[in-house]
N, C-alpha and C positions, 0 to 999 in steps of 0.2 A: 665299380672297381677301377682303380688307377693303373694305367699301363706301367709295368715294371721298368720300362725304359725312361720314365719320367722321374726327374729329381725335383722335389719341392723347392720353390724359391722362398728364401727367408723373408718373413714379414708379409708375405702375400699368399694367403691360404688357397687362392684359386689359380695361381700361376705355377707352372711346372716347366723345367728345362728338359728338352729331348736329349738324351744321351748321345744319340747317333748324329743329329744335325746341329745341336746346340741352340735350336730355336726355342723361344719362349712360347708356351702354349697356355691359353686361358681355357680352363675347363668349364667356366661359367658362361654358358652360351649367351645369356641375356646381356651380361656385361660386354661380351665380345661384340655383339650386335650394336650395342650403344656406342662403343668405342669407334666402330667402323662408321656409323652415322655421323658421329662428332667429327671424325677426320674428314669426311666428305663435305660436311658443312664448312669446315675451316678452309678447305681447298676451294670451294665455291666462292666464299667471301674474298679469298685472295685473288681469284680470277675476276671477280666483279671490281675490286679496287684497281687492278691493272687495266681493265677495260675503261674505267672512269678516268684514270690518268691519261690514257691515250686519247680519249675524247676531249679532255681539257687542253691537252697539247694541240689538238687539231683546232679547237676554238681560238686558242692563242694565236696560232699561225693565221687563221682567217682574219682576226682583228688586226694583226700587224699589216697584212695585205691591204685591208681597208684603209688603215691610217696612212699608208704610203701613197695612196692614190689621191 
C-alpha cells in the first residue's frame, strides 16, 4: 500500500513525491540500493582522480627541483 501522502512522479512508476517535504521517494528498495552504490562508486573515483592529480603535481615539483640542481 502506497502512503496517501505520496504523489506519483510522471513516467517513473517507482518514484513518488512526499506531499509534506517535497522529497522524491523511491519505493523500489533494490533500485534505491543500486543508486546509492553507484553514487558511492562515482565519488570514490572522483577522489582517486584528485589524489592522482596531487601526486602528479608533487612529482612535477620534484623533477623541477632536480633539474634546477
